[in-house]
Every structure is written in structure tokens, then in C-alpha cells.
RODO-2510 file (C-alpha; in nm, 4 decimals, decimal comma):
residues 230
     n   res          X          Y          Z
     1     m     0,0001    -0,0002     0,0000
     2     d     0,1232     0,3480    -0,0815
     3     k     0,2001     0,5111     0,2532
     4     d     0,2991     0,8407     0,4093
     5     n     0,2633     1,0405     0,0887
     6     a     0,5300     0,8217    -0,0740
     7     f     0,3723     0,8694    -0,4168
     8     g     0,1952     1,2001    -0,3666
     9     p    -0,1792     1,1957    -0,4379
    10     f    -0,1972     0,8137    -0,4403
    11     e    -0,1483     0,7712    -0,0665
    12     g    -0,3553     0,4857     0,0747
    13     q    -0,4085     0,3072    -0,2567
    14     l    -0,2859    -0,0466    -0,3169
    15     l     0,0198    -0,1264    -0,5283
    16     v     0,0052    -0,4687    -0,6963
    17     g     0,2976    -0,6245    -0,8841
    18     d     0,2479    -0,7999    -1,2180
    19     q     0,5043    -1,0740    -1,2777
    20     g     0,4343    -1,1454    -1,6451
    21     q     0,4195    -0,7872    -1,7632
    22     s     0,6917    -0,6572    -1,5282
    23     k     0,4900    -0,3657    -1,3970
    24     i     0,3053    -0,2294    -1,0946
    25     m    -0,0672    -0,1632    -1,0968
    26     r    -0,2423     0,0914    -0,8742
    27     v    -0,5719    -0,0161    -0,7117
    28     a    -0,8398     0,1923    -0,5359
    29     l    -1,1097     0,0039    -0,3413
    30     e    -1,4555     0,0938    -0,2154
    31     k    -1,7232    -0,1044    -0,0311
    32     v    -2,0628    -0,1337    -0,2002
    33     k    -2,3452    -0,3266    -0,0299
    34     g    -2,0975    -0,4712     0,2170
    35     e    -1,8559    -0,6043    -0,0456
    36     y    -1,5259    -0,4618    -0,1640
    37     q    -1,4812    -0,3772    -0,5300
    38     g    -1,2765    -0,1228    -0,7164
    39     v    -1,0580    -0,0077    -0,9978
    40     a    -0,7076    -0,0864    -1,1250
    41     f    -0,4786     0,1369    -1,3301
    42     n    -0,1396     0,0885    -1,4874
    43     f     0,1076     0,2735    -1,2660
    44     i     0,4766     0,1946    -1,3283
    45     q     0,6094    -0,0295    -1,6044
    46     g     0,9384    -0,1158    -1,7704
    47     f     1,1021    -0,3125    -1,4890
    48     q     1,3890    -0,5347    -1,5975
    49     s     1,2141    -0,8567    -1,4893
    50     g     0,8858    -0,9815    -1,3414
    51     v     0,7667    -0,7963    -1,0311
    52     m     0,7321    -1,0428    -0,7428
    53     r     0,7929    -0,8659    -0,4095
    54     m     0,7764    -0,5042    -0,2982
    55     d     0,8766    -0,3481     0,0324
    56     w     0,9247     0,0015     0,1714
    57     g     1,2682     0,1228     0,2697
    58     m     1,3833     0,4471     0,4252
    59     n     1,2773     0,7839     0,2828
    60     n     0,9664     0,6333     0,1180
    61     t     1,1745     0,4261    -0,1221
    62     l     0,9862     0,1328    -0,2769
    63     f     1,2150    -0,1670    -0,3361
    64     v     1,1035    -0,4100    -0,6077
    65     g     1,2255    -0,7721    -0,6189
    66     e     1,1980    -0,9335    -0,9617
    67     t     1,2317    -1,2758    -1,1253
    68     n     1,1431    -1,4807    -1,4317
    69     r     1,1605    -1,8036    -1,2316
    70     g     1,0890    -2,0093    -1,5418
    71     w     0,7524    -1,8473    -1,6082
    72     g     0,8794    -1,5788    -1,8439
    73     s     0,8170    -1,2063    -1,8185
    74     a     0,8737    -0,8813    -2,0006
    75     g     1,2189    -0,7333    -1,9484
    76     i     1,5835    -0,7935    -2,0230
    77     t     1,7026    -1,0062    -1,7279
    78     n     1,6057    -1,3220    -1,5380
    79     s     1,5978    -1,1400    -1,2057
    80     g     1,6532    -0,7981    -1,0557
    81     l     1,6289    -0,5608    -0,7613
    82     q     1,5252    -0,2036    -0,8381
    83     f     1,3844     0,0860    -0,6406
    84     v     1,1329     0,3614    -0,7081
    85     n     1,1029     0,7127    -0,5617
    86     w     0,8434     0,9796    -0,6316
    87     t     0,9884     1,2787    -0,8170
    88     g     0,7493     1,5195    -0,6439
    89     q     0,5777     1,6039    -0,9732
    90     t     0,2090     1,5111    -0,9894
    91     p     0,1087     1,3546    -1,3225
    92     f    -0,2315     1,4106    -1,4821
    93     e    -0,4042     1,0833    -1,3971
    94     m    -0,7376     0,9338    -1,3066
    95     h    -0,7129     0,9220    -0,9275
    96     t    -1,0121     0,6996    -0,8590
    97     v    -1,3183     0,5541    -1,0281
    98     s    -1,6253     0,4911    -0,8111
    99     a    -1,9479     0,3134    -0,9012
   100     r    -2,2716     0,5107    -0,9094
   101     p    -2,6335     0,3902    -0,9572
   102     d    -2,6264     0,5059    -1,3203
   103     g    -2,2590     0,4844    -1,4123
   104     f    -1,9249     0,5900    -1,2676
   105     e    -1,7570     0,8925    -1,1147
   106     i    -1,3969     0,9574    -1,2176
   107     t    -1,1762     1,1850    -1,0093
   108     f    -0,8494     1,3313    -1,1362
   109     t    -0,5210     1,4538    -0,9934
   110     k    -0,5619     1,7812    -1,1860
   111     a    -0,8584     1,9726    -1,3275
   112     v    -0,9763     1,8597    -1,6715
   113     d    -1,0432     2,0752    -1,9751
   114     k    -1,4208     2,1137    -1,9397
   115     k    -1,4915     2,1433    -2,3110
   116     l    -1,3216     1,8123    -2,3813
   117     a    -1,4683     1,6512    -2,0682
   118     e    -1,8227     1,7399    -2,1833
   119     d    -1,7636     1,5660    -2,5192
   120     l    -1,8889     1,2058    -2,5181
   121     d    -1,6290     1,1222    -2,7803
   122     s    -1,3606     1,1696    -2,5123
   123     y    -1,4796     0,8440    -2,3525
   124     s    -1,5210     0,4842    -2,4597
   125     g    -1,5225     0,1446    -2,2968
   126     k    -1,6482    -0,2095    -2,2794
   127     s    -1,7525    -0,4684    -2,0240
   128     y    -1,6803    -0,8413    -2,0133
   129     i    -1,6152    -1,1413    -1,7908
   130     y    -1,3680    -1,4313    -1,7892
   131     k    -1,4366    -1,8035    -1,7954
   132     y    -1,3913    -1,9803    -1,4627
   133     h    -1,2705    -2,3310    -1,5414
   134     p    -0,9943    -2,5799    -1,4456
   135     a    -0,7750    -2,4864    -1,7447
   136     y    -0,5324    -2,2003    -1,6890
   137     g    -0,6356    -1,8575    -1,8191
   138     s    -0,9230    -1,7256    -2,0280
   139     p    -0,9806    -1,4646    -2,2944
   140     p    -1,2431    -1,1969    -2,2236
   141     v    -1,5926    -1,3262    -2,3071
   142     n    -1,9416    -1,1775    -2,3262
   143     i    -1,7917    -0,8469    -2,4470
   144     e    -2,0209    -0,5459    -2,4817
   145     d    -1,9391    -0,1826    -2,5652
   146     l    -2,0361     0,0705    -2,2975
   147     q    -2,3284     0,2877    -2,4005
   148     i    -2,2352     0,6246    -2,2529
   149     k    -2,5515     0,8322    -2,2358
   150     g    -2,4119     1,1575    -2,0962
   151     v    -2,1545     1,3227    -1,8713
   152     k    -2,1549     1,5820    -1,5961
   153     v    -1,8356     1,7711    -1,5138
   154     a    -1,7829     1,9116    -1,1646
   155     e    -1,7518     2,2871    -1,1305
   156     d    -1,3886     2,2624    -1,0251
   157     g    -1,3080     2,0219    -1,3072
   158     m    -1,1652     1,7640    -1,0673
   159     s    -1,4257     1,4955    -1,1346
   160     v    -1,6631     1,3704    -1,4033
   161     r    -1,9796     1,1609    -1,3776
   162     i    -2,0399     0,9378    -1,6762
   163     v    -2,3845     0,7835    -1,7178
   164     v    -2,3739     0,4321    -1,8636
   165     e    -2,6941     0,2690    -1,9843
   166     n    -2,5671    -0,0889    -1,9796
   167     m    -2,3817    -0,1391    -1,6494
   168     r    -2,3557    -0,5122    -1,5789
   169     q    -2,3188    -0,6632    -1,2342
   170     y    -2,0268    -0,9059    -1,1886
   171     h    -1,8577    -0,7738    -1,5044
   172     l    -1,5270    -0,5962    -1,5460
   173     h    -1,5752    -0,2493    -1,6985
   174     e    -1,2938    -0,0926    -1,9000
   175     i    -1,3178     0,2860    -1,9250
   176     f    -1,0956     0,4825    -2,1627
   177     v    -1,0500     0,8610    -2,1414
   178     v    -0,8119     0,9090    -2,4335
   179     g    -0,9781     1,2358    -2,5417
   180     l    -0,9270     1,4225    -2,2143
   181     r    -0,6636     1,6862    -2,1429
   182     s    -0,5749     1,8877    -1,8340
   183     a    -0,7150     2,2389    -1,8023
   184     e    -0,3636     2,3776    -1,7573
   185     g    -0,0799     2,2505    -1,9705
   186     n    -0,2981     2,0512    -2,2133
   187     e    -0,1599     1,7246    -2,0733
   188     p    -0,3112     1,3921    -2,1823
   189     v    -0,4008     1,1441    -1,9098
   190     l    -0,0797     0,9489    -1,8487
   191     h    -0,2614     0,6145    -1,8127
   192     p    -0,5991     0,6621    -1,9854
   193     a    -0,7483     0,3182    -1,9092
   194     a    -0,9346     0,2167    -1,5936
   195     y    -1,0447    -0,1384    -1,5095
   196     y    -1,3368    -0,1507    -1,2658
   197     t    -1,4774    -0,4798    -1,1307
   198     l    -1,8463    -0,4208    -1,0611
   199     n    -1,9571    -0,6759    -0,8011
   200     n    -2,2515    -0,4598    -0,6947
   201     i    -2,4303    -0,1576    -0,8407
   202     p    -2,4906     0,0978    -0,5627
   203     e    -2,8348     0,2310    -0,4824
   204     g    -2,9122     0,6008    -0,4800
   205     k    -3,0354     0,8914    -0,6855
   206     k    -2,9577     0,8918    -1,0546
   207     l    -2,8632     1,2053    -1,2458
   208     e    -3,1363     1,3870    -1,4355
   209     l    -3,0940     1,3742    -1,8129
   210     s    -3,1338     1,7526    -1,8276
   211     s    -2,8174     1,7941    -1,6175
   212     l    -2,5990     1,5968    -1,8575
   213     s    -2,3894     1,6969    -2,1543
   214     t    -2,4686     1,4768    -2,4565
   215     k    -2,2490     1,6589    -2,7074
   216     r    -2,0365     1,4643    -2,9530
   217     s    -1,7671     1,6404    -3,1522
   218     s    -1,7851     1,3675    -3,4178
   219     a    -2,1530     1,4461    -3,4796
   220     a    -2,0800     1,8171    -3,5134
   221     l    -1,7946     1,7461    -3,7546
   222     k    -2,0107     1,5118    -3,9604
   223     k    -2,2833     1,7753    -3,9844
   224     k    -2,0281     2,0374    -4,0895
   225     l    -1,8817     1,8113    -4,3580
   226     q    -2,2285     1,7334    -4,4903
   227     s    -2,3080     2,1043    -4,5227
   228     i    -1,9818     2,1662    -4,7099
   229     s    -2,0448     1,8828    -4,9556
   230     r    -2,3851     2,0133    -5,0596
***
């Protein structure tokens, strides 16, 4: 777990090593209807071998023990010991994703460009499950594109509510925010994919359709091109 402001705004989130892909994922949990669920993001990648063990040293240094151990992994060596320190510079990232009765709320480490955040074309995603069977591994199955009905951007630009028509309990929901940029600096989201496991859909008040932005830049461009071609 990230501790004592070791990685800035991500304090208290879980850090999970990935042996095969030689990277560390960042996980934020919440409890819905008495059961934990949450979201995973790519966090740090490019280690020289598979990430197996992590431990904190002095001065908030994260030590990473690595090995192939016959399984194979991304990287250039069979084993390794590396360390990670925060530079003190906050990247533009999705900080958390939380489930809502009608979709998800995404918070950010910096304010988003509101014009881009109100454009439905800035978002995409899909949901799916995996087969549970004795054989090792499974491809994603029962894949369905997310139908994003509208978005609502917070006044301070630090969060966005996305309304999804086809949320599916017990499915993993991938959410992509490739079209977003920061309000200052025009930075893209460093890791624009979120992976949320939706064990339970929370109860509560849903957003009114009148409060949502339903604009699509692709529709406006298509209309403009049609008017030019006439």
C-alpha cells in the first residue's frame, strides 16, 4: 500500500505487482453493499524482470524484487532488484473511479479541460467477464461496448460523472479517457485506461438527463462536412 505520501496523491491506494508484464498496478477500493470492489490502473512499467515482491525502505523508497523463475516475463534479465522514488511532480491521472447507480464517477489529480470533458467522444469502454474453469487462463468473453448516455463535469473540473446505460453486475468495466486533457498545460491522461470490477451496483439517486452533456464532436464534424459537400 502506498503510505505516508510516498507517491503524492496516491497515498492509501494499493500497489500490486504484475510478474508477467513486469509492472506495478495501482488499485483503489470501495465497499458497495458490504462487499469490496474497485478499480485498477497501470502505474509503473518497464522493470527489468517480473515484479514479485515489494517493500518500503527508508525515505519512502519502494524496493522491487523481480524474477522470471521459469515463467517468463517482459524485461531484459532473469531477475533484478530495483527501487522507485516519487519525483514530487504530480502527473495528470485518473485518481479513482467509483461506481454510481447510473454509471461511474472519475476523479483526477488535476482539473480537466471542461470542453473536452463534456464531449462524449472523449470516452469509450467495454464490459466483459472471464471463464472460470480448471484450465489455466481465459480470454475476455461476453464483451459489450459501454453505451455512454451523458456526462456531468464538476464545477472545479476535478471529477466527471459518466452515465452508462448498460452497467452489468459481476462484469469488469474498461473505461478509456483518451480524449481528455488537463485544463492547464494541455496534458493527456498518463494512463488513460481504468479497469473496474463491478460486483454490486450501488443504490441512490440517478442524475437527471437535463443535467448531462450529450455533445459529440464527431456528430458536429459530420454535420459540418455534410453542409460543405452540398
